[in-house]
VEXDREN-2710 file (C-alpha; in Angstrom, 1 decimal):
% VEXDREN-2710
k/r/px/py/pz
1/MET/6.0/12.4/-0.1
2/ASP/7.0/12.0/3.5
3/PRO/7.7/8.4/4.7
4/VAL/5.3/8.5/7.2
5/THR/2.7/9.4/4.6
6/LEU/4.8/6.4/2.1
7/GLY/4.8/4.1/4.6
8/ILE/0.7/4.2/4.8
9/ALA/-0.3/4.8/1.7
10/ALA/2.3/1.5/1.1
11/ALA/0.8/-0.4/3.3
12/ALA/-3.2/0.7/2.3
13/LEU/-2.8/-0.6/-0.8
14/LEU/-0.4/-3.6/-0.1
15/ALA/-3.2/-4.7/2.4
16/THR/-6.5/-4.4/-0.2
17/LYS/-5.2/-7.5/-1.8
18/PHE/-6.2/-6.1/-4.8
19/GLY/-6.7/-9.8/-5.8
20/GLU/-8.9/-11.7/-8.9
21/GLY/-11.6/-9.1/-8.2
22/PHE/-9.6/-5.9/-8.5
23/ALA/-7.8/-7.0/-11.6
24/LYS/-11.1/-7.2/-13.6
25/GLU/-12.7/-4.4/-12.3
26/ALA/-9.3/-2.1/-13.0
27/GLY/-7.2/-3.4/-16.0
28/SER/-3.7/-4.7/-16.5
29/SER/-1.8/-2.1/-15.2
30/ALA/-3.3/-1.3/-11.9
31/TRP/-2.9/-4.5/-11.4
32/ASN/0.6/-4.5/-12.6
33/GLY/1.2/-1.6/-10.2
34/VAL/0.4/-3.0/-7.3
35/LYS/2.6/-5.9/-7.8
36/ARG/5.5/-3.7/-8.8
37/LEU/5.3/-2.1/-4.8
38/ARG/4.9/-5.3/-3.1
39/ASP/8.0/-6.1/-5.1
40/ALA/10.0/-3.4/-4.3
41/VAL/8.5/-3.4/-0.9
42/ALA/10.0/-7.5/-0.8
43/ALA/13.1/-7.1/-2.5
44/LYS/13.6/-3.5/0.7
45/PHE/12.7/-6.2/3.3
46/LYS/14.8/-9.2/1.9
47/GLY/17.2/-10.8/4.3
48/LYS/15.3/-9.4/7.2
49/PRO/13.3/-11.8/8.8
50/ASP/10.9/-10.0/10.7
51/ASP/10.1/-7.5/7.7
52/GLU/9.5/-10.4/5.7
53/THR/7.2/-11.7/7.8
54/VAL/5.3/-9.1/8.0
55/LEU/5.0/-8.2/4.6
56/GLN/3.5/-12.0/4.3
57/GLN/1.7/-11.8/6.9
58/VAL/-0.4/-8.9/5.8
59/LEU/-0.8/-9.9/2.7
60/ALA/-1.8/-13.1/4.2
61/ASP/-4.8/-11.9/6.5
62/PRO/-5.3/-7.7/5.0
63/GLN/-7.7/-7.1/7.1
64/ASP/-5.7/-7.5/10.6
65/THR/-5.1/-3.7/11.2
66/GLU/-2.3/-4.4/13.9
67/LEU/-1.0/-5.9/11.2
68/ARG/-1.1/-3.1/8.6
69/ALA/0.3/-0.9/11.1
70/ALA/3.1/-2.7/11.8
71/LEU/4.0/-2.8/7.8
72/ALA/3.5/1.3/7.3
73/GLN/5.8/1.1/10.5
74/ARG/8.4/-0.6/9.0
75/ILE/8.2/0.7/5.6
76/THR/7.7/4.3/6.7
77/ALA/11.1/3.2/8.9
78/ALA/12.7/2.2/5.1
79/ALA/11.9/5.3/3.4
80/ALA/13.0/7.2/6.0
81/ASP/16.6/5.3/5.7
82/ASP/16.6/5.5/2.2
83/VAL/16.2/8.0/-0.7
84/GLY/16.2/5.7/-3.4
85/PHE/13.4/3.7/-1.8
86/ARG/11.4/6.5/-1.1
87/SER/11.4/7.8/-4.4
88/SER/10.6/4.9/-5.7
89/LEU/7.5/4.1/-3.7
90/ALA/6.4/7.6/-3.9
91/GLU/6.1/7.0/-8.0
92/LEU/4.5/3.8/-7.6
93/ILE/1.6/5.2/-5.2
94/GLU/1.3/8.4/-7.5
95/GLN/0.5/5.4/-10.6
96/ALA/-1.9/3.3/-8.3
97/ARG/-3.8/7.5/-7.6
98/ARG/-3.8/8.4/-11.8
99/GLU/-5.4/4.8/-12.0
100/PRO/-9.0/5.0/-12.7
101/GLY/-9.9/1.6/-11.8
102/ALA/-7.5/2.1/-8.2
103/GLN/-8.9/5.3/-7.3
104/THR/-12.4/3.6/-6.6
105/VAL/-10.6/1.4/-3.7
106/PHE/-8.0/3.8/-3.0
107/ALA/-8.0/5.9/0.2
108/GLN/-5.0/8.0/1.9
109/ALA/-4.9/9.4/5.8
110/THR/-2.3/11.2/6.7
111/ASP/-0.5/12.3/10.0
112/HIS/-2.9/12.1/12.5
113/ALA/-5.8/12.1/10.3
114/LYS/-8.8/11.0/12.1
115/GLN/-11.7/11.3/8.6
116/ILE/-10.4/10.3/5.3
117/ASN/-11.5/11.2/2.0
118/ILE/-12.3/8.5/-0.8
119/ALA/-12.6/9.6/-4.6
120/GLY/-14.9/7.1/-6.8
121/ASP/-17.4/5.3/-5.9
122/ASN/-17.8/2.4/-3.1
123/HIS/-19.2/-0.9/-3.2
124/GLY/-18.6/-2.5/-0.5
125/GLY/-17.2/-2.0/2.6
126/ILE/-14.7/0.2/4.2
127/THR/-13.0/-1.1/7.4
128/LEU/-10.5/1.3/8.9
END
């Protein structure tokens, strides 16, 4: 995956703030995968106060689309500069895609997409 796609997908997964409801529905492997993604991004941002702040703000307020876009841009920049980080993100996102419980809430839009495709069932609102 290219850095832009990784940034968008990672920010979307982190912003869903999968929480207790997701953990119960999706199972522990999906929940653990999202925690590993959060930990990987947090480790990459460590020592960079602006990046750390944006990550924490998104985790605290996942519905804020401007914050999610800012997080996606920061993850994209980090992935463009660090091949190892980019590889780790790609692996973690792919793991989330394969998790049946996560597929009901995972959506991906790339480049200048005007629409998204969502696999599985939706039993709640979708905010873009």
